[in-house]
C-alpha positions as CSV (number, residue, x, y, z in Angstrom):
1,X,-8.1,-45.7,-26.7
2,X,-5.1,-45.8,-29.0
3,X,-4.0,-42.3,-27.9
4,X,-4.2,-43.4,-24.2
5,X,-1.9,-46.4,-25.1
6,X,0.5,-44.1,-27.0
7,X,0.6,-41.7,-24.1
8,X,1.2,-44.5,-21.6
9,X,4.0,-46.0,-23.8
10,X,5.7,-42.6,-24.0
11,X,5.4,-42.2,-20.3
12,X,7.0,-45.6,-19.7
13,X,9.8,-44.9,-22.2
14,X,10.6,-41.6,-20.6
15,X,10.5,-43.2,-17.2
16,X,12.9,-46.0,-18.3
17,X,15.3,-43.3,-19.7
18,X,15.3,-41.1,-16.6
19,X,15.2,-43.9,-14.0
20,X,18.9,-44.6,-14.0
21,X,19.7,-40.9,-13.6
22,X,17.3,-40.7,-10.6
23,X,18.7,-43.9,-9.0
24,X,22.4,-42.8,-9.4
25,X,21.8,-39.2,-8.2
26,X,22.6,-38.8,-4.6
27,X,21.5,-35.6,-3.0
28,X,21.9,-34.1,0.5
29,X,18.8,-34.5,2.6
30,X,18.4,-30.9,3.6
31,X,16.1,-30.2,6.5
32,X,15.2,-27.1,8.5
33,X,17.0,-26.0,11.6
34,X,14.0,-26.8,13.8
35,X,13.8,-30.3,12.4
36,X,17.6,-30.8,13.0
37,X,17.3,-29.7,16.6
38,X,14.3,-31.9,17.2
39,X,15.9,-35.0,15.6
40,X,19.2,-34.4,17.4
41,X,17.4,-34.7,20.7
42,X,16.1,-38.1,19.7
43,X,19.0,-39.4,17.7
44,X,22.2,-37.4,18.5
45,X,24.1,-36.6,15.3
46,X,26.2,-33.6,14.4
47,X,24.7,-30.7,12.3
48,X,26.1,-29.0,9.3
49,X,24.5,-25.7,8.3
50,X,25.0,-24.1,4.9
51,X,24.5,-20.4,5.7
52,X,23.8,-18.9,2.2
53,X,22.0,-15.9,0.7
54,X,20.0,-15.7,-2.5
55,X,22.3,-13.1,-4.1
56,X,25.6,-15.0,-3.4
57,X,27.4,-16.4,-6.4
58,X,29.9,-18.6,-4.4
59,X,26.8,-20.0,-2.6
60,X,25.3,-21.2,-5.9
61,X,28.7,-22.6,-6.9
62,X,28.8,-24.6,-3.6
63,X,25.4,-26.1,-4.5
64,X,26.3,-26.8,-8.1
65,X,29.9,-28.0,-7.7
66,X,30.3,-29.3,-4.1
67,X,27.0,-30.3,-2.5
68,X,26.0,-32.1,-5.8
69,X,29.1,-34.5,-5.4
70,X,27.7,-38.0,-4.9
71,X,30.4,-39.1,-2.4
72,X,30.1,-35.9,-0.4
73,X,26.3,-36.1,-0.3
74,X,26.5,-39.8,0.9
75,X,28.9,-38.8,3.7
76,X,26.9,-35.8,4.8
77,X,23.7,-37.8,4.9
78,X,25.3,-40.6,6.9
79,X,27.1,-38.4,9.5
80,X,25.2,-35.1,9.8
81,X,21.8,-33.5,9.9
82,X,22.2,-31.1,7.0
83,X,20.5,-27.7,7.2
84,X,20.4,-25.2,4.4
85,X,19.6,-21.8,5.9
86,X,19.0,-18.4,4.2
87,X,21.0,-16.1,6.4
88,X,18.9,-13.1,5.1
89,X,15.6,-14.9,5.0
90,X,12.5,-14.6,7.2
91,X,12.2,-18.1,8.7
92,X,11.5,-18.3,12.4
93,X,13.8,-20.7,14.2
94,X,13.7,-22.2,17.6
95,X,17.2,-23.2,18.8
96,X,18.6,-23.8,22.3
97,X,15.5,-22.4,24.0
98,X,15.6,-19.2,22.0
99,X,13.5,-17.9,19.1
100,X,15.4,-16.4,16.2
101,X,13.8,-14.3,13.4
102,X,14.6,-11.5,11.0
103,X,12.6,-8.5,12.3
104,X,14.0,-6.2,9.6
105,X,13.4,-8.5,6.7
106,X,12.1,-6.7,3.6
107,X,10.1,-8.9,1.2
108,X,10.8,-6.5,-1.6
109,X,14.5,-7.4,-1.2
110,X,14.0,-11.2,-1.2
111,X,16.4,-11.6,-4.2
112,X,19.0,-9.1,-3.2
113,X,20.8,-8.0,0.0
114,X,18.5,-8.0,3.0
115,X,18.9,-7.7,6.7
116,X,20.8,-10.5,8.4
117,X,18.8,-13.1,10.3
118,X,19.3,-13.3,14.1
119,X,20.5,-16.9,13.8
120,X,23.3,-15.9,11.5
121,X,24.2,-13.1,14.0
122,X,24.1,-15.6,16.9
123,X,26.7,-17.7,15.1
124,X,28.8,-14.6,14.1
125,X,28.4,-15.2,10.4
126,X,30.2,-12.4,8.5
127,X,30.4,-13.7,5.0
128,X,28.7,-16.1,2.6
129,X,28.8,-18.9,2.2
130,X,29.6,-20.0,5.7
131,X,29.3,-23.6,6.7
132,X,28.8,-24.2,10.4
133,X,29.5,-27.4,12.2
134,X,27.6,-28.2,15.4
135,X,28.2,-31.1,17.8
136,X,25.8,-33.8,18.9
137,X,24.3,-31.5,21.6
138,X,24.1,-28.4,19.3
139,X,27.3,-26.9,20.6
140,X,29.1,-24.7,18.1
141,X,32.3,-26.3,16.7
142,X,33.5,-24.1,13.9
143,X,32.6,-21.9,10.9
144,X,34.2,-22.6,7.5
145,X,33.9,-19.6,5.3
146,X,33.9,-19.3,1.5
147,X,33.5,-21.6,-1.4
148,X,35.1,-25.1,-1.0
149,X,35.3,-27.7,-3.8
150,X,34.5,-31.3,-2.7
151,X,38.1,-32.3,-1.8
152,X,38.5,-29.2,0.4
153,X,35.2,-29.6,2.2
154,X,35.9,-33.3,2.6
155,X,38.7,-32.4,4.9
156,X,36.4,-30.4,7.3
157,X,33.6,-33.0,7.0
158,X,35.9,-35.7,8.2
159,X,37.7,-33.5,10.7
160,X,34.4,-32.9,12.5
161,X,32.4,-35.9,11.4
162,X,34.9,-38.4,12.7
163,X,35.9,-36.3,15.8
164,X,39.5,-35.8,14.7
165,X,39.3,-32.2,15.9
166,X,39.2,-33.5,19.5
167,X,42.7,-34.8,19.3
168,X,44.2,-31.7,17.7
169,X,45.4,-29.7,20.7
170,X,47.8,-27.4,18.9
171,X,48.4,-25.6,15.6
172,X,51.2,-28.0,14.8
173,X,48.9,-31.0,15.4
174,X,46.3,-29.5,13.1
175,X,48.8,-28.7,10.4
176,X,50.2,-32.3,10.6
177,X,46.7,-33.7,10.3
178,X,46.0,-31.4,7.3
179,X,49.3,-32.5,5.5
180,X,48.6,-36.2,6.1
181,X,44.9,-36.0,5.0
182,X,44.2,-37.7,1.7
183,X,40.8,-36.8,0.1
184,X,39.0,-39.7,-1.4
185,X,35.6,-38.5,-2.5
186,X,35.1,-39.5,-6.1
187,X,34.5,-36.6,-8.5
């Protein structure tokens, strides 16, 4: 009986120590592409897709340094359906009435370069990471390539999340918006 009480006490103490860390941690609510497409039909919201590969160092940096930012995660969760998609994986995806797969996927290469998934080809992804933005009806808005720290990704999140892109009809207008943009995600 005494050992049960000691185990229970240790469990409670560990829980009290880690509880504040769990409460303060804000993570992006990643879902599958199929889930995002289904949810979007019921509750229209833009989609952000992180096209990554298992072997990509900048992709891991994006997870570690950018997607882990609490302010960024809160903004993404509030304004987008977030999809994390292995661009060289073997997931079957149904999107816009089409089925996408990776017919040349080699399981022996699951941790290194593999064939590109048809969904990545559909969006014209050429490098990793690539972050894709889709509108409320699944329409393709833009690809953002390469690693971006939170302040740089914030620009694009707000450009598309708040529909600023709709008012930028020229390169000059875009450059003006970019110059005037002040990032405010806390580190």
